[in-house]
C-alpha positions in Angstrom: -44.3 -35.6 1.2 -45.4 -32.3 2.2 -48.9 -33.7 3.1 -47.3 -36.5 4.8 -45.5 -33.6 6.9 -48.9 -31.6 7.3 -50.7 -34.7 8.4 -48.1 -35.7 10.8 -47.3 -32.7 12.9 -50.7 -30.9 12.6 -53.7 -32.0 14.9 -56.7 -34.3 12.9 -59.2 -31.0 13.3 -57.2 -28.8 11.1 -56.2 -31.4 9.1 -59.9 -32.4 8.1 -61.2 -28.8 8.0 -59.5 -28.8 4.2 -56.9 -26.2 5.4 -54.1 -29.4 4.5 -53.8 -27.9 1.2 -53.0 -24.4 2.5 -50.4 -25.7 5.2 -48.7 -27.9 2.3 -48.2 -25.2 0.3 -46.7 -22.9 3.0 -44.7 -25.8 4.1 -43.5 -26.4 0.3 -42.7 -22.8 0.1 -41.0 -22.0 3.7 -39.0 -25.4 2.4 -37.8 -23.9 -0.9 -36.8 -20.9 0.6 -35.2 -22.5 3.5 -33.1 -24.8 0.5 -32.4 -21.4 -1.6 -31.1 -19.3 1.7 -28.9 -22.5 2.6 -27.3 -22.9 -1.3 -26.9 -19.0 -0.8 -25.0 -19.5 2.4 -23.0 -22.0 1.1 -22.4 -20.5 -2.0 -21.2 -17.2 -0.1 -18.8 -19.2 2.5 -17.3 -20.7 -0.6 -16.8 -17.3 -2.1 -15.3 -15.7 0.6 -13.2 -18.9 1.1 -13.9 -19.8 4.7 -13.0 -23.2 5.8 -16.3 -24.7 6.2 -14.8 -27.7 8.8 -13.6 -24.8 10.9 -16.9 -23.0 10.7 -19.0 -26.0 11.7 -17.0 -25.6 15.1 -17.5 -22.2 15.5 -19.3 -21.0 17.9 -22.6 -19.5 17.1 -25.0 -19.0 14.3 -23.8 -19.7 10.8 -24.0 -16.2 10.4 -21.8 -15.5 12.8 -18.8 -17.2 11.0 -19.8 -14.8 8.1 -20.0 -11.7 9.9 -16.7 -12.6 11.7 -15.2 -13.5 8.4 -16.1 -9.9 6.8 -15.2 -8.0 9.8 -11.5 -9.7 9.1 -11.8 -8.7 5.9 -12.7 -4.8 6.7 -9.8 -5.1 9.2 -7.5 -6.2 6.7 -8.5 -3.7 3.8 -8.5 -1.2 6.6 -4.5 -1.8 6.7 -3.9 -2.1 3.2 -5.9 1.3 2.8 -3.4 2.8 5.5 -0.8 0.9 3.7 -1.6 2.4 0.2 -1.8 5.9 1.7 1.5 5.9 3.1 3.1 4.5 -0.1 1.4 7.4 -2.1 2.6 10.1 0.2 5.8 8.8 0.0 5.8 8.5 -4.0 4.3 12.4 -4.0 6.9 13.6 -1.7 9.6 12.0 -4.2 7.6 13.7 -6.9 8.2 16.9 -5.3 11.8 16.6 -4.1 12.3 15.7 -8.0 10.4 18.4 -9.3 9.9 21.0 -6.8 6.8 21.9 -5.3 3.4 21.4 -6.8 1.5 24.4 -8.6 -1.7 25.2 -7.4 -4.4 22.8 -8.1 -1.9 20.4 -9.6 -0.8 17.0 -8.7 2.5 15.4 -10.2 2.0 12.1 -11.4 3.8 9.2 -10.1 4.5 7.4 -13.5 7.8 9.2 -14.4 9.3 8.5 -10.8 11.3 5.7 -11.9 13.2 7.6 -15.0 13.6 10.8 -13.2 15.2 9.2 -10.4 17.4 7.4 -12.9 18.2 10.9 -14.6 19.3 12.3 -11.0 21.5 9.7 -10.2 23.3 9.4 -13.2 23.5 13.1 -13.1 25.2 12.9 -9.6 27.5 10.5 -10.9 28.6 12.6 -13.3 28.8 15.6 -11.2 30.9 13.3 -8.8 33.2 12.4 -11.8 33.6 16.5 -12.2 34.4 16.9 -8.4 36.9 14.3 -8.4 39.0 16.0 -11.5 38.4 18.9 -9.8 39.6 18.1 -6.6 43.0 16.1 -8.1 43.3 19.4 -10.1 42.9 21.4 -7.0 45.2 19.1 -4.8 47.8 19.6 -7.5 47.7 23.1 -8.0 47.6 23.9 -4.1 50.0 23.0 -1.6 48.8 24.5 1.7 48.7 22.1 4.3 45.7 24.2 5.9 43.6 23.1 2.7 43.3 19.7 4.1 40.0 20.4 5.7 38.5 20.9 2.6 40.3 18.2 0.8 38.4 15.9 3.6 35.0 17.7 3.2 35.4 16.6 -0.8 36.2 13.1 0.1 33.4 12.9 2.3 31.1 13.9 -0.1 32.6 11.8 -3.0 32.3 8.6 -0.7 28.9 9.0 0.9 25.7 8.2 -0.6 24.2 11.7 0.5 25.9 14.7 2.2 24.1 17.7 1.1 25.8 19.9 4.1 28.7 19.7 1.9 27.9 20.5 -0.8 26.9 24.1 -0.8 30.8 24.2 0.8 32.2 22.6 -2.3 30.2 24.9 -4.2 31.7 27.8 -2.4 35.4 26.5 -2.6 35.1 25.6 -6.1 33.8 29.3 -7.4 36.6 30.8 -5.1 39.0 29.0 -7.1 37.5 29.6 -10.3 37.7 33.3 -9.7 41.5 33.0 -8.6 40.6 33.4 -4.9 41.9 31.7 -1.8 39.6 29.5 0.3 39.2 30.2 3.6 
């Protein structure tokens, strides 16, 4: 086949000089390399999951299709990296909030965050239960109308998911009651 191609496309004076064999061998080599490159291209397109029907109608060379697809993948990877970094920062901040500041040259693990959060939530529920009991005892022990704001703050804490500004005030009031002082 390669000799026929050479005879067809090369002038007679070159073919007659004995160089036909060299040209035929070069043609066979180039044809094999082109076939191998095409097979590699098809395998790459398949591996990347590129829609071959859409790729056939795309502008540019076949390599442009791969390049644009790889650029889209690169953009997606950057977006996912950004998301991963944000989530990692949130987990790190959560670990620090649960354990306190990290010691020098130390990073807290994120693996135990769920169990630590469950523990903190359980402890918060126990504390709220104790506060409810203290509020009821406090309400029975005193009948001062001027203590209604304190009771309202305790109620706000008990009904809110997170009311840290009330926590310090409640602790102060409970401490004063324990010491037999009248809260202000």
